[in-house]
ROMARDO-195154 format. One record per residue (C-alpha): z negated, y negated, x negated; residue number from 1. Coordinates in steps of 0.5 Angstrom, whole numbers, plus 500, padded with zeros to 3 digits. Layout:
z:y:x:num
Z:Y:X:NUM;
...
***
This chain:
z:y:x:num
414:498:885:1;
417:490:886:2;
412:485:883:3;
415:479:887:4;
411:475:892:5;
413:474:900:6;
418:468:901:7;
414:466:907:8;
407:467:904:9;
410:462:898:10;
412:457:903:11;
405:457:906:12;
401:457:900:13;
405:451:897:14;
405:447:903:15;
397:448:904:16;
396:446:897:17;
401:440:897:18;
397:437:902:19;
391:436:897:20;
395:434:891:21;
394:427:889:22;
399:422:888:23;
399:423:881:24;
400:430:881:25;
405:430:886:26;
409:425:881:27;
408:429:875:28;
410:436:879:29;
416:432:881:30;
418:429:875:31;
417:436:871:32;
421:440:876:33;
427:436:877:34;
428:435:869:35;
427:442:869:36;
432:443:874:37;
437:438:870:38;
436:442:864:39;
437:449:867:40;
443:446:870:41;
446:443:864:42;
445:450:860:43;
448:453:866:44;
454:449:866:45;
455:449:858:46;
454:457:859:47;
460:457:864:48;
464:452:860:49;
463:457:854:50;
465:463:858:51;
471:460:861:52;
473:457:854:53;
472:464:851:54;
476:468:857:55;
482:463:857:56;
482:464:849:57;
482:472:850:58;
487:471:856:59;
492:468:851:60;
491:473:846:61;
491:478:851:62;
498:476:853:63;
500:476:846:64;
498:483:845:65;
501:485:851:66;
508:482:850:67;
508:485:843:68;
506:492:846:69;
512:491:851:70;
516:489:845:71;
514:496:842:72;
516:500:848:73;
523:497:848:74;
525:498:841:75;
522:505:841:76;
529:508:842:77;
532:503:837:78;
538:508:836:79;
540:507:843:80;
539:499:843:81;
542:498:836:82;
540:493:831:83;
543:487:833:84;
540:488:840:85;
533:488:837:86;
534:482:833:87;
537:478:839:88;
531:480:843:89;
526:478:838:90;
530:471:838:91;
530:471:845:92;
522:472:845:93;
521:466:840:94;
526:462:844:95;
522:462:850:96;
515:462:847:97;
514:456:843:98;
508:458:840:99;
511:463:836:100;
513:461:829:101;
515:468:826:102;
516:475:828:103;
517:481:824:104;
518:488:825:105;
516:492:818:106;
516:499:817:107;
510:504:814:108;
511:501:807:109;
511:494:809:110;
518:492:808:111;
522:488:813:112;
527:491:818:113;
528:486:823:114;
525:479:824:115;
526:472:828:116;
524:465:825:117;
523:459:829:118;
527:453:828:119;
522:449:824:120;
522:454:819:121;
524:452:812:122;
526:459:810:123;
532:463:812:124;
532:470:815:125;
536:473:809:126;
530:471:805:127;
526:476:808:128;
531:482:808:129;
527:488:805:130;
521:483:804:131;
515:487:802:132;
508:485:807:133;
504:490:804:134;
500:486:800:135;
497:482:807:136;
490:484:809:137;
492:484:816:138;
498:489:815:139;
493:494:811:140;
488:494:816:141;
492:495:822:142;
496:501:818:143;
489:504:816:144;
485:503:823:145;
491:504:827:146;
489:498:832:147;
491:491:833:148;
488:486:827:149;
488:479:828:150;
488:475:822:151;
484:469:820:152;
486:462:822:153;
490:458:817:154;
494:452:817:155;
501:453:818:156;
506:450:812:157;
511:450:818:158;
508:446:823:159;
502:443:820:160;
497:446:826:161;
492:452:826:162;
496:458:826:163;
494:466:827:164;
497:472:825:165;
497:479:829:166;
499:486:826:167;
500:491:831:168;
501:498:829:169;
507:502:833:170;
509:510:832:171;
514:508:826:172;
513:501:825:173;
508:495:825:174;
510:488:829:175;
507:482:825:176;
507:476:829:177;
505:469:827:178;
504:464:832:179;
500:457:832:180;
494:455:837:181;
497:450:841:182;
495:453:847:183;
488:454:845:184;
488:446:843:185;
490:445:850:186;
484:449:853:187;
479:446:848:188;
481:439:849:189;
481:440:857:190;
474:442:856:191;
472:436:852:192;
476:431:856:193;
470:427:860:194;
465:430:856:195;
461:428:849:196;
461:435:846:197;
464:438:840:198;
467:444:841:199;
467:449:834:200;
471:456:834:201;
468:460:828:202;
470:467:826:203;
465:473:825:204;
462:470:819:205;
460:463:821:206;
466:460:818:207;
469:454:822:208;
476:456:825:209;
477:450:829:210;
475:443:829:211;
477:437:833:212;
479:434:827:213;
485:438:824:214;
483:436:817:215;
476:439:818:216;
479:446:821:217;
483:448:814:218;
477:447:810:219;
473:454:812:220;
467:450:812:221;
461:455:813:222;
456:454:820:223;
452:460:819:224;
446:455:817:225;
445:453:824:226;
440:456:828:227;
445:458:834:228;
450:460:830:229;
445:465:826:230;
443:468:833:231;
450:469:835:232;
452:473:829:233;
446:477:831:234;
449:478:838:235;
444:473:841:236;
448:468:845:237;
445:463:849:238;
443:455:849:239;
438:452:844:240;
436:446:841:241;
437:445:834:242;
438:439:828:243;
445:437:826:244;
447:432:821:245;
440:429:823:246;
441:429:830:247;
437:433:835:248;
443:437:839:249;
444:442:844:250;
448:448:842:251;
451:454:847:252;
454:460:844:253;
458:466:846:254;
463:471:844:255;
471:471:845:256;
473:478:848:257;
478:482:844:258;
475:478:837:259;
469:477:834:260;
470:470:834:261;
464:465:836:262;
465:459:841:263;
460:453:839:264;
459:448:844:265;
455:442:841:266;
452:435:844:267;
446:431:842:268;
440:432:846:269;
440:425:848:270;
447:425:852:271;
446:432:854:272;
439:431:858:273;
441:423:860:274;
439:425:867:275;
432:427:865:276;
431:420:862:277;
433:417:868:278;
428:420:872:279;
422:416:869:280;
423:410:873:281;
423:415:879:282;
416:418:877:283;
413:411:877:284;
416:409:884:285;
413:416:887:286;
406:413:885:287;
407:407:890:288;
410:411:895:289;
404:415:898:290;
407:415:905:291;
413:419:903:292;
408:424:900:293;
410:429:905:294;
418:428:904:295;
417:429:897:296;
413:435:898:297;
418:438:902:298;
424:436:898:299;
420:440:892:300;
419:446:896:301;
427:446:898:302;
429:445:891:303;
425:451:888:304;
428:455:894:305;
435:452:892:306;
434:454:885:307;
432:461:886:308;
438:462:890:309;
443:458:885:310;
444:465:881:311;
446:468:887:312;
451:462:889:313;
454:463:882:314;
455:470:883:315;
458:470:890:316;
463:464:887:317;
465:468:881:318;
466:475:886:319;
470:471:890:320;
474:469:884:321;
475:476:882:322;
470:475:876:323;
464:480:876:324;
461:480:869:325;
456:474:871:326;
449:477:870:327;
444:475:875:328;
437:475:872:329;
431:478:876:330;
428:473:882:331;
421:471:884:332;
422:473:891:333;
422:480:894:334;
427:478:899:335;
432:475:894:336;
431:480:889:337;
433:485:894:338;
439:481:895:339;
440:480:888:340;
440:488:887:341;
445:489:892:342;
450:484:889:343;
449:487:882:344;
450:494:885:345;
457:491:889:346;
459:488:882:347;
458:494:878:348;
462:498:883:349;
468:493:884:350;
468:492:877:351;
469:500:875:352;
474:501:881:353;
478:495:878:354;
477:499:871:355;
480:505:874:356;
485:502:878:357;
488:499:871:358;
487:505:867:359;
491:509:872:360;
496:504:872:361;
497:504:865:362;
497:511:865:363;
503:511:870:364;
507:506:866:365;
506:510:860:366;
508:516:863:367;
514:513:867:368;
517:509:861:369;
515:513:855:370;
519:519:856:371;
526:520:854:372;
529:521:860:373;
532:516:866:374;
527:517:872:375;
530:514:879:376;
526:514:885:377;
530:513:891:378;
528:512:899:379;
531:516:904:380;
533:513:911:381;
536:518:916:382;
536:524:911:383;
541:520:907:384;
539:518:900:385;
538:510:900:386;
538:505:894:387;
533:506:888:388;
526:503:889:389;
523:504:882:390;
527:506:875:391;
524:506:868:392;
526:503:862:393;
530:509:859:394;
535:508:865:395;
536:501:864:396;
537:502:856:397;
542:508:857:398;
546:505:863:399;
546:498:860:400;
544:495:867:401;
538:491:869:402;
533:493:873:403;
535:488:879:404;
542:491:878:405;
540:498:879:406;
535:496:885:407;
541:495:889:408;
545:501:887:409;
544:509:889:410;
545:515:886:411;
551:517:889:412;
554:510:886:413;
552:512:879:414;
555:519:879:415;
561:519:884:416;
567:518:881:417;
572:522:886:418;
571:524:893:419;
570:531:890:420;
564:529:886:421;
562:525:893:422;
562:532:896:423;
559:536:891:424;
553:531:891:425;
552:531:898:426;
552:539:898:427;
546:538:893:428;
543:533:897:429;
543:537:903:430;
540:543:899:431;
534:538:896:432;
532:537:903:433;
532:544:905:434;
529:547:899:435;
525:541:896:436;
528:541:889:437;
534:542:886:438;
537:542:879:439;
545:540:878:440;
549:537:872:441;
553:531:874:442;
556:525:870:443;
553:518:871:444;
557:512:870:445;
554:507:865:446;
555:499:866:447;
561:499:861:448;
564:505:865:449;
563:510:860:450;
561:517:863:451;
554:520:861:452;
553:528:862:453;
546:529:865:454;
542:534:868:455;
539:532:874:456;
532:535:877:457;
531:532:884:458;
524:533:888:459;
522:530:895:460;
516:526:894:461;
512:522:899:462;
510:514:897:463;
506:511:902:464;
507:516:908:465;
515:515:907:466;
519:520:904:467;
523:519:897:468;
527:522:892:469;
524:523:885:470;
530:524:880:471;
530:525:873:472;
536:525:869:473;
536:528:862:474;
542:526:857:475;
546:533:855:476;
551:529:851:477;
549:533:845:478;
549:540:849:479;
556:539:851:480;
558:537:844:481;
555:543:842:482;
557:548:847:483;
564:545:846:484;
563:546:838:485;
561:553:839:486;
567:555:843:487;
572:552:838:488;
568:556:833:489;
568:562:837:490;
576:561:837:491;
576:560:830:492;
572:566:828:493;
576:570:833:494;
583:568:830:495;
580:570:823:496;
577:576:826:497;
584:578:829:498;
588:576:823:499;
584:578:817:500;
587:584:813:501;
581:588:812:502;
579:593:817:503;
573:590:821:504;
569:595:826:505;
563:592:830:506;
558:597:834:507;
553:594:838:508;
548:598:840:509;
544:593:845:510;
550:592:849:511;
554:599:848:512;
560:595:846:513;
565:596:840:514;
569:590:837:515;
575:592:832:516;
581:588:830:517;
588:590:829:518;
587:591:822:519;
582:597:824:520;
587:600:829:521;
593:600:824:522;
589:603:818:523;
586:609:822:524;
591:610:827:525;
588:608:834:526;
589:604:839:527;
584:599:843:528;
585:603:849:529;
583:609:846:530;
577:605:843:531;
575:603:850:532;
574:610:852:533;
570:613:846:534;
562:612:844:535;
559:610:838:536;
559:617:835:537;
566:618:837:538;
569:613:833:539;
565:614:827:540;
567:622:827:541;
574:619:828:542;
573:615:822:543;
570:621:818:544;
576:625:820:545;
581:620:817:546;
577:621:810:547;
578:626:804:548;
575:633:806:549;
571:632:799:550;
569:625:800:551;
561:624:800:552;
561:618:805:553;
563:623:811:554;
556:625:811:555;
553:618:811:556;
557:615:815:557;
554:616:822:558;
547:616:819:559;
548:608:817:560;
549:606:824:561;
541:606:825:562;
540:604:818:563;
538:597:816:564;
540:597:809:565;
547:594:806:566;
552:599:803:567;
558:598:799:568;
562:604:797:569;
569:606:794:570;
572:612:799:571;
578:616:799:572;
582:617:805:573;
586:624:807:574;
593:621:805:575;
590:619:798:576;
589:611:800:577;
583:608:796:578;
578:604:801:579;
573:599:799:580;
567:600:805:581;
562:595:806:582;
557:596:812:583;
551:591:814:584;
546:592:820:585;
548:587:826:586;
541:583:827:587;
539:579:833:588;
533:575:833:589;
531:579:826:590;
532:586:830:591;
537:591:828:592;
542:592:834:593;
548:596:831:594;
552:596:825:595;
558:592:822:596;
563:596:817:597;
569:592:813:598;
574:597:810:599;
579:594:805:600;
585:598:802:601;
584:598:795:602;
590:603:793:603;
594:598:789:604;
588:594:786:605;
586:601:784:606;
593:603:781:607;
593:596:777:608;
586:597:774:609;
588:604:772:610;
594:601:769:611;
590:595:766:612;
585:600:763:613;
591:604:759:614;
594:598:757:615;
587:595:754:616;
586:602:751:617;
593:602:747:618;
592:595:745:619;
585:597:742:620;
588:603:738:621;
594:598:736:622;
589:593:733:623;
585:598:730:624;
591:601:726:625;
593:594:725:626;
586:592:721:627;
586:599:718:628;
594:597:715:629;
592:590:713:630;
585:593:709:631;
589:599:706:632;
595:594:704:633;
590:589:701:634;
586:594:698:635;
592:598:695:636;
596:592:692:637;
590:590:688:638;
591:597:683:639;
598:595:681:640;
596:588:680:641;
591:589:676:642;
595:594:671:643;
600:589:671:644;
595:583:669:645;
592:588:664:646;
599:590:660:647;
600:582:660:648;
594:581:657:649;
595:587:652:650;
601:584:650:651;
599:577:649:652;
593:579:645:653;
597:584:640:654;
597:580:634:655;
602:585:631:656;
607:582:636:657;
610:575:635:658;
612:572:641:659;
617:567:642:660;
614:560:645:661;
618:561:651:662;
616:568:652:663;
609:566:651:664;
609:561:657:665;
612:566:661:666;
607:571:660:667;
602:565:662:668;
605:564:668:669;
605:571:670:670;
598:572:669:671;
596:565:673:672;
601:568:679:673;
597:575:678:674;
590:571:679:675;
593:567:685:676;
595:574:688:677;
589:577:686:678;
585:571:690:679;
590:572:696:680;
589:579:696:681;
581:578:696:682;
581:573:701:683;
586:577:706:684;
581:583:705:685;
575:579:707:686;
579:576:713:687;
581:584:715:688;
573:585:715:689;
571:580:719:690;
570:583:726:691;
570:590:723:692;
564:590:719:693;
558:586:723:694;
552:585:720:695;
545:585:724:696;
545:578:728:697;
538:574:726:698;
535:567:727:699;
538:562:722:700;
536:555:719:701;
542:551:718:702;
538:546:714:703;
536:552:709:704;
544:554:709:705;
546:547:707:706;
540:546:702:707;
543:553:699:708;
550:550:699:709;
548:543:696:710;
545:547:690:711;
551:551:689:712;
556:545:689:713;
550:540:685:714;
555:540:679:715;
561:538:683:716;
557:533:687:717;
554:529:681:718;
561:530:677:719;
565:526:683:720;
559:522:685:721;
560:524:692:722;
554:522:697:723;
553:528:701:724;
548:527:707:725;
546:531:713:726;
541:530:720:727;
534:531:720:728;
534:536:725:729;
538:542:727:730;
538:547:732:731;
536:554:730:732;
542:559:731:733;
542:566:732:734;
548:570:729:735;
551:573:722:736;
548:569:717:737;
553:571:711:738;
559:569:716:739;
556:563:718:740;
554:561:711:741;
561:562:709:742;
563:557:715:743;
559:551:712:744;
561:553:705:745;
568:553:706:746;
568:546:710:747;
564:543:705:748;
568:545:700:749;
574:543:703:750;
571:536:704:751;
569:535:697:752;
576:537:695:753;
580:532:699:754;
575:526:699:755;
573:526:691:756;
579:522:690:757;
576:516:694:758;
573:510:691:759;
566:512:695:760;
567:519:697:761;
562:521:703:762;
560:527:707:763;
556:527:713:764;
554:534:716:765;
550:533:723:766;
550:535:731:767;
552:532:737:768;
552:533:745:769;
559:534:748:770;
559:535:756:771;
552:538:755:772;
554:543:749:773;
552:543:742:774;
557:541:737:775;
556:542:729:776;
561:537:725:777;
562:536:718:778;
565:529:717:779;
569:526:710:780;
572:520:708:781;
578:523:705:782;
585:523:705:783;
585:525:713:784;
591:528:716:785;
596:527:721:786;
594:530:728:787;
601:533:729:788;
598:538:724:789;
591:539:727:790;
593:547:729:791;
597:548:722:792;
591:547:718:793;
587:553:721:794;
594:558:720:795;
594:563:715:796;
596:561:708:797;
598:554:711:798;
597:548:706:799;
599:541:708:800;
600:540:701:801;
603:545:696:802;
600:542:690:803;
593:542:693:804;
588:547:691:805;
586:554:694:806;
590:559:698:807;
590:556:705:808;
586:562:708:809;
579:559:707:810;
580:555:714:811;
583:561:717:812;
577:565:715:813;
572:560:718:814;
576:560:725:815;
576:567:725:816;
568:567:724:817;
567:562:729:818;
571:565:734:819;
567:572:733:820;
561:568:735:821;
564:566:741:822;
565:559:739:823;
571:554:738:824;
573:550:732:825;
578:543:731:826;
579:538:727:827;
579:530:729:828;
582:525:725:829;
585:518:726:830;
591:519:721:831;
592:519:713:832;
587:516:709:833;
582:515:715:834;
578:522:713:835;
577:528:717:836;
572:531:722:837;
571:538:723:838;
568:540:729:839;
566:547:732:840;
561:550:737:841;
558:557:738:842;
557:561:744:843;
551:559:749:844;
547:566:747:845;
547:563:740:846;
542:558:742:847;
538:562:747:848;
530:562:746:849;
532:561:738:850;
525:558:737:851;
521:564:739:852;
526:569:735:853;
525:564:729:854;
518:564:729:855;
517:571:731:856;
***
């Protein structure tokens, strides 16, 4: 129940009591009433100024935010408008908005993709290409919170004025804009003009962002110790007295919408309430003006009623300016309280309707401009489709027209490139008028005269009681290209299908169709016309009749039709031809729907394979006989050689026979020749055994082999002062240990033999990587070779120097052992006197899981 009193009763009691007041009481009431009203009006004026400034600043920031949001919508389809168009758009925005200092479009990682700089910038655009802004707190907050984030105010190094940055997160990018606060300066200067007050702009921590003196603004001075600022930080905004710089001041605070900034309007109490001081002479004058008592009492009553109606007057004025956020405090009088209550309900209802209207408009614009299809709304006059009355941004971007240019055009002008097309569009329009909607394909003419194939879906709609046509045009360029590519692909596949030598048969059980290429009809002796009259089972029975009577594939041919397994078979026809048959299920949407067969004539290939196998068997038999012959010859020749050597030794050892010196010399030569012959036979026998007698492969440590060889040749190495070194580590290899020991032994022995004559003989054994393959090498600084003899050194009994030691069979043995292990050996040298490097590789199997095998 309302506690307000009746306005009529209040007037009655005020008038009755006032007639009994003394002149002094009347004077005091007048003074305090008027001074209170002045103070109230001063506070109300300051609150209105603070709210007005806050709303103006919010409008400036909101306009900037809306402009950047529109920029985001424009560059959403960047693939269509192009990089140069985006940069030109950014330059245009900066050219028409002098408050902007820079404008960047960053990717999600903070790197610059597009930018524009004001003319006062000292930096160049190229300085910011791929520049990383991810370190900025405003960028991090915008990415994390997914909302626009305002930075702290700072002094611009470009203009020297207060500046501000805004980070706006988009679907794929972040727009970072920097602009000065020149407009805010002008707004604040307009409020301060003619007033003796100081206007301060503070952030949400009470730090000063703006001061009339720009030198003060950049120092980030904290004002949170002031009582009105403390209350404002606790969201208690209003007007109160406080002390600042030793003076009593009146401070009014409010919050800037869209931000957490605080506006503080401050002026000295003396200047704020100067009218109150001027009332004191009036107080003394009223004491002598008794005759004017009744007039003064009436004035007091009228002023009190007026002061009660002031809030309603302000509310009505704000409502007339479409501002409904003014708070009307509770009234003393029931009549005024009822009126104020009506104002509150009305303001709330209007504000809610405006909010819903704005929200509806935003949703409409988002849906209308946010899609990927071009949308046109055209009026209908006399059942004819007229000019466009609404087009979305996608239509402008795709066609290259501005919205104003499209508003003077019709859909027929955009699509009709010929009289036939005009007639076709008229037919679709008549169908639209009768059915209410129509779907058809056409080509839209862009501003650059290019044709864009589109699929247009038109509907009849009603706008403000008038009929109109809503047309949604979808770009089907990619679909047309895909259809063309599909046709070309089908043509290529058909050409391959008809020209391939393999016989191909496709049985589709879903469509009950048969596809066979010419090779199939030729191979099985049937015609296309005959195939068209047969069922699937009939064709398979026909193929089965062409097979050899004992061919097992005849029994499984029909069963494969409904099988989902792939099958490959070698079959024989009744006429003796050999075929390779491959069949697989025909799939449609992962479901089997038939079978595909391919038949390849392998008669000649089978004959060639049989002949090849026979030749290989003959060669293998001849190789076995050749090895046996070599082994037998090398073994059997040793017996007569031993006999000859024995008789020569007996003759030379017989003391009863005195041999002439010349005969004795001949005997010595024959013994040396027999020894050499015996060594040759031994090596030849050893060479014949390689590949015929295979030892069980095992894991081998190359370092252990090298240590054994060094111990074996220790005397020769020390005697010739040879420096023999090898790498610290070698891979563990897998093979015939004795044969690989011979490889390193022969190579090291060869290196010692041909490097010992050098002043400082040196030999090094190691490995290297060539094209991902491990290469073993034995390098010496010996006499070297001419590379034209690089193949001769591995020949049987080939020696580059007749006077050199050995039989010329050692490197041949090495070559055969390496090849038996699947490797390759070669020699490297820069020429005579530069030394030699013997290199060899082994098969990949020699290195597979070596460590595990060796450890086991």
